[in-house]
FIPASE-877274 format. One record per residue (C-alpha): y, x, z; residue number from 1. Coordinates in nm, 3 decimals. Layout:
<sites>
[site [Y X Z] NUM] ...
</sites>
This chain:
<sites>
[site [1.974 -0.498 0.477] 1] [site [2.285 -0.268 0.475] 2] [site [2.600 -0.400 0.629] 3] [site [2.825 -0.108 0.522] 4] [site [2.799 0.143 0.216] 5] [site [2.600 0.461 0.216] 6] [site [2.786 0.786 0.313] 7] [site [2.843 1.042 0.046] 8] [site [2.557 1.271 0.165] 9] [site [2.319 0.970 0.180] 10] [site [2.418 0.867 -0.164] 11] [site [2.334 1.204 -0.297] 12] [site [2.002 1.190 -0.137] 13] [site [1.930 0.846 -0.283] 14] [site [2.025 0.983 -0.629] 15] [site [1.814 1.297 -0.590] 16] [site [1.504 1.093 -0.486] 17] [site [1.550 0.852 -0.771] 18] [site [1.599 1.124 -1.014] 19] [site [1.274 1.287 -0.915] 20] [site [1.087 0.960 -0.955] 21] [site [1.256 0.828 -1.271] 22] [site [1.335 1.149 -1.463] 23] [site [1.054 1.374 -1.347] 24] [site [0.777 1.112 -1.307] 25] [site [0.693 1.219 -0.951] 26] [site [0.537 0.971 -0.698] 27] [site [0.782 0.825 -0.455] 28] [site [0.608 0.954 -0.144] 29] [site [0.620 1.306 -0.284] 30] [site [0.992 1.276 -0.365] 31] [site [1.061 1.162 -0.007] 32] [site [0.850 1.444 0.131] 33] [site [1.043 1.710 -0.067] 34] [site [1.384 1.572 0.005] 35] [site [1.342 1.486 0.375] 36] [site [1.149 1.803 0.466] 37] [site [1.363 2.020 0.681] 38] [site [1.646 1.771 0.716] 39] [site [1.735 1.645 1.062] 40] [site [1.834 1.296 0.964] 41] [site [1.890 1.029 1.232] 42] [site [1.606 0.774 1.202] 43] [site [1.853 0.492 1.119] 44] [site [2.004 0.695 0.839] 45] [site [1.668 0.778 0.695] 46] [site [1.571 0.413 0.707] 47] [site [1.891 0.327 0.522] 48] [site [1.811 0.570 0.253] 49] [site [1.452 0.451 0.202] 50] [site [1.571 0.089 0.213] 51] [site [1.812 0.153 -0.081] 52] [site [1.571 0.358 -0.283] 53] [site [1.299 0.108 -0.226] 54] [site [1.512 -0.191 -0.316] 55] [site [1.647 -0.026 -0.632] 56] [site [1.285 0.064 -0.751] 57] [site [1.156 -0.289 -0.668] 58] [site [1.409 -0.444 -0.913] 59] [site [1.504 -0.147 -1.123] 60] [site [1.530 -0.343 -1.448] 61] [site [1.757 -0.609 -1.283] 62] [site [2.000 -0.347 -1.158] 63] [site [1.988 -0.149 -1.488] 64] [site [2.070 -0.480 -1.669] 65] [site [2.357 -0.558 -1.439] 66] [site [2.531 -0.220 -1.502] 67] [site [2.409 -0.212 -1.862] 68] [site [2.215 0.120 -1.858] 69] [site [1.866 0.237 -1.945] 70] [site [1.645 0.382 -1.676] 71] [site [1.560 0.662 -1.902] 72] [site [1.915 0.786 -1.875] 73] [site [1.916 0.786 -1.496] 74] [site [1.996 1.159 -1.473] 75] [site [2.319 1.098 -1.649] 76] [site [2.432 0.755 -1.515] 77] [site [2.262 0.735 -1.177] 78] [site [2.594 0.704 -0.991] 79] [site [2.680 0.399 -1.202] 80] [site [2.359 0.237 -1.098] 81] [site [2.422 0.305 -0.719] 82] [site [2.775 0.172 -0.752] 83] [site [2.638 -0.141 -0.919] 84] [site [2.372 -0.178 -0.649] 85] [site [2.648 -0.168 -0.380] 86] [site [2.854 -0.430 -0.567] 87] [site [2.555 -0.657 -0.625] 88] [site [2.504 -0.662 -0.245] 89] [site [2.867 -0.718 -0.171] 90] [site [2.926 -0.382 -0.020] 91] [site [3.218 -0.135 -0.081] 92] [site [3.138 0.141 -0.318] 93] [site [3.013 0.464 -0.158] 94] [site [3.231 0.769 -0.160] 95] [site [3.052 1.004 -0.390] 96] [site [3.195 1.332 -0.509] 97] [site [3.123 1.245 -0.887] 98] [site [3.098 0.888 -0.971] 99] [site [3.082 0.667 -1.275] 100] [site [3.292 0.358 -1.226] 101] [site [3.184 -0.005 -1.300] 102] [site [3.373 -0.296 -1.438] 103] [site [3.335 -0.571 -1.165] 104] [site [3.417 -0.851 -1.402] 105] [site [3.148 -0.740 -1.639] 106] [site [2.907 -0.708 -1.345] 107] [site [2.985 -1.066 -1.232] 108] [site [2.902 -1.193 -1.581] 109] [site [2.578 -1.003 -1.619] 110] [site [2.465 -1.101 -1.264] 111] [site [2.505 -1.473 -1.360] 112] [site [2.313 -1.405 -1.679] 113] [site [2.023 -1.231 -1.491] 114] [site [1.992 -1.543 -1.268] 115] [site [1.866 -1.741 -1.573] 116] [site [1.577 -1.491 -1.623] 117] [site [1.336 -1.529 -1.320] 118] [site [1.123 -1.234 -1.406] 119] [site [1.422 -1.007 -1.454] 120] [site [1.575 -1.138 -1.117] 121] [site [1.240 -1.042 -0.952] 122] [site [1.254 -0.695 -1.103] 123] [site [0.933 -0.750 -1.295] 124] [site [0.863 -0.557 -1.617] 125] [site [0.751 -0.757 -1.917] 126] [site [0.385 -0.629 -1.927] 127] [site [0.335 -0.716 -1.556] 128] [site [0.484 -1.063 -1.594] 129] [site [0.253 -1.134 -1.883] 130] [site [-0.045 -1.005 -1.693] 131] [site [0.036 -1.200 -1.377] 132] [site [0.084 -1.517 -1.570] 133] [site [-0.243 -1.476 -1.753] 134] [site [-0.437 -1.389 -1.436] 135] [site [-0.274 -1.618 -1.171] 136] [site [-0.119 -1.900 -1.364] 137] [site [0.102 -2.112 -1.156] 138] [site [0.060 -1.887 -0.852] 139] [site [0.225 -1.599 -1.020] 140] [site [0.590 -1.680 -0.972] 141] [site [0.568 -1.691 -0.593] 142] [site [0.370 -1.364 -0.589] 143] [site [0.615 -1.204 -0.830] 144] [site [0.915 -1.307 -0.605] 145] [site [0.724 -1.177 -0.293] 146] [site [0.647 -0.840 -0.447] 147] [site [1.025 -0.785 -0.497] 148] [site [1.089 -0.802 -0.115] 149] [site [1.106 -0.505 0.123] 150] [site [0.771 -0.448 0.301] 151] [site [0.741 -0.497 0.669] 152] [site [0.621 -0.208 0.885] 153] [site [0.285 -0.262 1.049] 154] [site [0.071 -0.028 1.265] 155] [site [-0.286 -0.055 1.381] 156] [site [-0.366 -0.007 1.756] 157] [site [-0.625 0.261 1.807] 158] [site [-0.859 0.104 2.051] 159] [site [-1.042 0.423 2.108] 160] [site [-0.737 0.532 2.310] 161] [site [-0.537 0.222 2.429] 162] [site [-0.504 -0.150 2.409] 163] [site [-0.226 -0.346 2.245] 164] [site [-0.014 -0.409 2.553] 165] [site [-0.039 -0.045 2.656] 166] [site [0.081 0.062 2.315] 167] [site [0.372 -0.195 2.305] 168] [site [0.482 -0.071 2.647] 169] [site [0.467 0.302 2.569] 170] [site [0.643 0.248 2.228] 171] [site [0.931 0.067 2.411] 172] [site [0.984 0.367 2.627] 173] [site [1.035 0.569 2.305] 174] [site [1.278 0.308 2.174] 175] [site [1.031 0.151 1.938] 176] [site [1.012 -0.229 1.921] 177] [site [0.677 -0.375 1.835] 178] [site [0.561 -0.732 1.822] 179] [site [0.220 -0.891 1.789] 180] [site [0.091 -1.026 1.441] 181] [site [-0.062 -1.372 1.419] 182] [site [-0.403 -1.361 1.265] 183] [site [-0.449 -0.981 1.295] 184] [site [-0.572 -0.885 1.634] 185] [site [-0.538 -0.500 1.580] 186] [site [-0.193 -0.513 1.423] 187] [site [0.160 -0.474 1.553] 188] [site [0.486 -0.517 1.350] 189] [site [0.753 -0.265 1.401] 190] [site [1.095 -0.436 1.403] 191] [site [1.320 -0.134 1.479] 192] [site [1.419 0.149 1.249] 193] [site [1.253 0.410 1.467] 194] [site [1.089 0.708 1.315] 195] [site [0.729 0.643 1.404] 196] [site [0.582 0.972 1.319] 197] [site [0.809 1.157 1.554] 198] [site [0.687 0.951 1.858] 199] [site [0.449 1.102 2.121] 200] [site [0.232 0.776 2.069] 201] [site [0.156 0.883 1.711] 202] [site [0.110 1.256 1.800] 203] [site [-0.142 1.141 2.072] 204] [site [-0.328 0.918 1.824] 205] [site [-0.250 0.584 1.976] 206] [site [-0.189 0.416 1.650] 207] [site [-0.199 0.454 1.272] 208] [site [0.047 0.314 1.021] 209] [site [-0.143 0.054 0.830] 210] [site [-0.053 -0.269 0.661] 211] [site [-0.180 -0.585 0.829] 212] [site [-0.355 -0.691 0.516] 213] [site [-0.535 -0.363 0.504] 214] [site [-0.651 -0.418 0.856] 215] [site [-0.814 -0.740 0.749] 216] [site [-1.039 -0.559 0.512] 217] [site [-1.172 -0.327 0.785] 218] [site [-1.208 -0.637 1.008] 219] [site [-1.445 -0.787 0.748] 220] [site [-1.676 -0.489 0.773] 221] [site [-1.747 -0.609 1.140] 222] [site [-1.911 -0.285 1.222] 223] [site [-2.092 -0.272 1.561] 224] [site [-2.161 0.022 1.797] 225] [site [-2.486 0.198 1.694] 226] [site [-2.473 0.088 1.329] 227] [site [-2.497 0.325 1.025] 228] [site [-2.187 0.250 0.819] 229] [site [-2.061 0.416 0.495] 230] [site [-1.709 0.405 0.374] 231] [site [-1.789 0.518 0.021] 232] [site [-1.429 0.536 -0.124] 233] [site [-1.269 0.659 0.191] 234] [site [-0.961 0.823 0.044] 235] [site [-0.711 0.907 0.321] 236] [site [-0.928 0.730 0.570] 237] [site [-0.717 0.452 0.714] 238] [site [-0.995 0.200 0.699] 239] [site [-1.250 0.469 0.810] 240] [site [-1.068 0.519 1.136] 241] [site [-1.029 0.146 1.190] 242] [site [-1.413 0.110 1.159] 243] [site [-1.456 0.401 1.391] 244] [site [-1.259 0.205 1.651] 245] [site [-1.492 -0.102 1.594] 246] [site [-1.790 0.112 1.656] 247] [site [-1.649 0.244 1.981] 248] [site [-1.750 0.595 1.863] 249] [site [-2.115 0.500 1.876] 250] [site [-2.335 0.519 1.571] 251] [site [-2.295 0.703 1.250] 252] [site [-1.992 0.653 1.020] 253] [site [-2.008 0.840 0.695] 254] [site [-1.677 0.876 0.494] 255] [site [-1.730 0.965 0.136] 256] [site [-1.496 1.041 -0.154] 257] [site [-1.477 1.243 -0.470] 258] [site [-1.183 1.449 -0.362] 259] [site [-1.230 1.714 -0.092] 260] [site [-0.860 1.735 0.004] 261] [site [-0.865 1.365 0.106] 262] [site [-1.163 1.422 0.327] 263] [site [-0.995 1.730 0.478] 264] [site [-0.692 1.523 0.570] 265] [site [-0.927 1.252 0.722] 266] [site [-1.087 1.519 0.940] 267] [site [-0.748 1.601 1.094] 268] [site [-0.665 1.226 1.141] 269] [site [-1.005 1.161 1.291] 270] [site [-0.960 1.436 1.545] 271] [site [-0.624 1.293 1.658] 272] [site [-0.764 0.950 1.684] 273] [site [-1.078 1.061 1.878] 274] [site [-1.303 0.913 1.612] 275] [site [-1.579 1.157 1.688] 276] [site [-1.855 0.972 1.499] 277] [site [-1.686 1.021 1.161] 278] [site [-1.878 1.247 0.921] 279] [site [-1.742 1.337 0.588] 280] [site [-1.929 1.403 0.269] 281] [site [-1.806 1.486 -0.082] 282] [site [-1.962 1.292 -0.371] 283] [site [-2.055 1.581 -0.580] 284] [site [-2.297 1.383 -0.819] 285] [site [-2.494 1.064 -0.845] 286] [site [-2.764 1.248 -0.632] 287] [site [-2.542 1.216 -0.333] 288] [site [-2.569 0.835 -0.355] 289] [site [-2.941 0.838 -0.444] 290] [site [-3.023 1.025 -0.133] 291] [site [-2.872 0.736 0.087] 292] [site [-3.060 0.463 -0.088] 293] [site [-3.130 0.166 0.140] 294] [site [-2.991 0.341 0.443] 295] [site [-2.676 0.163 0.556] 296] [site [-2.609 -0.146 0.772] 297] [site [-2.264 -0.160 0.613] 298] [site [-2.105 -0.015 0.286] 299] [site [-1.744 -0.059 0.222] 300] [site [-1.624 -0.011 -0.130] 301] [site [-1.246 -0.001 -0.128] 302] [site [-1.252 0.078 -0.498] 303] [site [-0.979 0.245 -0.718] 304] [site [-0.761 -0.037 -0.851] 305] [site [-0.433 -0.121 -1.009] 306] [site [-0.254 -0.145 -0.677] 307] [site [-0.074 -0.454 -0.799] 308] [site [-0.096 -0.604 -0.444] 309] [site [0.105 -0.318 -0.294] 310] [site [0.400 -0.296 -0.516] 311] [site [0.638 -0.369 -0.236] 312] [site [0.522 -0.045 -0.081] 313] [site [0.482 0.152 -0.399] 314] [site [0.751 0.003 -0.628] 315] [site [0.763 0.308 -0.858] 316] [site [0.418 0.216 -0.987] 317] [site [0.571 -0.075 -1.184] 318] [site [0.763 0.162 -1.402] 319] [site [0.480 0.418 -1.448] 320] [site [0.183 0.194 -1.518] 321] [site [0.090 0.025 -1.836] 322] [site [-0.141 -0.273 -1.922] 323] [site [-0.383 -0.035 -2.095] 324] [site [-0.481 0.121 -1.754] 325] [site [-0.637 -0.198 -1.614] 326] [site [-0.945 -0.217 -1.839] 327] [site [-1.031 0.139 -1.757] 328] [site [-1.013 0.065 -1.392] 329] [site [-1.215 -0.242 -1.417] 330] [site [-1.491 -0.045 -1.585] 331] [site [-1.481 0.218 -1.311] 332] [site [-1.495 -0.055 -1.052] 333] [site [-1.808 -0.204 -1.214] 334] [site [-1.973 0.141 -1.227] 335] [site [-1.896 0.213 -0.859] 336] [site [-2.011 -0.129 -0.754] 337] [site [-2.345 -0.096 -0.936] 338] [site [-2.420 0.254 -0.821] 339] [site [-2.296 0.256 -0.463] 340] [site [-2.448 -0.077 -0.365] 341] [site [-2.789 0.105 -0.369] 342] [site [-2.698 0.247 -0.029] 343] [site [-2.710 -0.099 0.147] 344] [site [-3.035 -0.172 0.327] 345] [site [-3.210 -0.497 0.324] 346] [site [-3.023 -0.753 0.532] 347] [site [-2.728 -0.512 0.527] 348] [site [-2.377 -0.594 0.406] 349] [site [-2.177 -0.473 0.111] 350] [site [-1.796 -0.518 0.140] 351] [site [-1.604 -0.485 -0.181] 352] [site [-1.228 -0.449 -0.155] 353] [site [-0.915 -0.381 -0.358] 354] [site [-0.534 -0.371 -0.306] 355] [site [-0.491 -0.586 -0.613] 356] [site [-0.434 -0.959 -0.654] 357] [site [-0.568 -0.985 -0.999] 358] [site [-0.893 -1.189 -1.043] 359] [site [-1.007 -0.949 -1.313] 360] [site [-1.044 -0.678 -1.048] 361] [site [-1.157 -0.914 -0.777] 362] [site [-1.350 -1.242 -0.792] 363] [site [-1.442 -1.189 -1.163] 364] [site [-1.580 -0.844 -1.085] 365] [site [-1.785 -0.972 -0.793] 366] [site [-1.927 -1.270 -0.996] 367] [site [-2.037 -1.035 -1.265] 368] [site [-2.208 -0.806 -1.013] 369] [site [-2.386 -1.094 -0.845] 370] [site [-2.513 -1.230 -1.178] 371] [site [-2.657 -0.891 -1.271] 372] [site [-2.791 -0.825 -0.918] 373] [site [-2.971 -1.125 -0.770] 374] [site [-3.092 -0.920 -0.479] 375] [site [-2.744 -0.966 -0.338] 376] [site [-2.588 -1.295 -0.230] 377] [site [-2.220 -1.376 -0.153] 378] [site [-2.145 -1.436 0.206] 379] [site [-1.762 -1.507 0.168] 380] [site [-1.450 -1.371 0.004] 381] [site [-1.085 -1.360 0.102] 382] [site [-0.779 -1.344 -0.119] 383] [site [-0.485 -1.196 0.078] 384] [site [-0.190 -1.310 -0.124] 385] [site [0.164 -1.149 -0.068] 386] [site [0.351 -1.481 -0.073] 387] [site [0.110 -1.647 0.164] 388] [site [0.108 -1.378 0.443] 389] [site [0.400 -1.143 0.397] 390] [site [0.143 -0.860 0.404] 391] [site [0.040 -0.641 0.106] 392] [site [-0.187 -0.813 -0.133] 393] [site [-0.568 -0.750 -0.091] 394] [site [-0.899 -0.887 -0.199] 395] [site [-1.231 -0.859 -0.022] 396] [site [-1.590 -0.995 -0.074] 397] [site [-1.884 -0.961 0.162] 398] [site [-2.223 -0.962 -0.003] 399] [site [-2.559 -0.945 0.175] 400] [site [-2.873 -0.760 0.037] 401] [site [-3.156 -1.003 0.065] 402] [site [-3.426 -0.780 -0.089] 403] [site [-3.484 -0.431 -0.211] 404] 
</sites>
């Protein structure tokens, strides 16, 4: 949380990043990359900028309501929104070159009005509030509130290069404070505002930035040295590298995806992490899957999903997504689960995972699959809720193939 207002230059950066997201429809990570590239910002100042941007996006409709503007008009009234945000958090107004003023008496009245609307206070758009209530019932209000909070920073210790205590000690020498995380052996929480990616620890591959909830998914794979493991929706490869560490570099770990650029990035990350048993393969057609039929001890399906468990970290998604997208994703998940499960050998394990908290994508999807595929049986499942753990939200289910 800020204790003093943003500087003029930082205010301009916040407005530029938000404009790129809200007016141009660009993803938040791309907006950060474009505006921070080439700037030599102090790590604490960059942290302040990302905190303000993130908080505004997590509760965008609330702050727009307070200052009585429409997000669609951000390009024209962004400075008013930033002034309102400062007032809301009891900070002096930032000194911007051009700034639309606010009426503090009117802001006080609208803040009190907003408190009577819980979904608005939590920064939740109507479509998401309706969906959450339908899917999660009485559990939704706590999840909705938790998704409005700033995410904690977690990293995963790369046990191919160091152990947890060695990493904590080396990070401390680089002015990075890290503490252990209860219940997640491979995770550390970063409690300082340090620029992690500038550290020698990161450059030497001693850790990866990865949410603690995400690490629980890879833990569920429980890969052993010498196994044949397939991460069939590898993406950027965070879970792939975690599995490689479980395998101690022994055995075969095949990372697959439908997009080559993601696999190319994974190769670079694997080299830095000393994950030498990682092999990448593009999924060019259904034949790629058929050739691997009944071949793997473990298959991880971290399927494309709504991402509604990671809105703390990706708050711009709330204002870009629509409820119409979910049925399309559910159908895609069903197709992937049915097709890719063929790669699991008898007595092997299939791990299905999403970064969503919605049953439609999770337990309901798995129940349908098991009903249609009696040669698999459920071993266990885990719902990683945001309000319960403070991590991002995830779901995982482990299923064993009992016959071909």
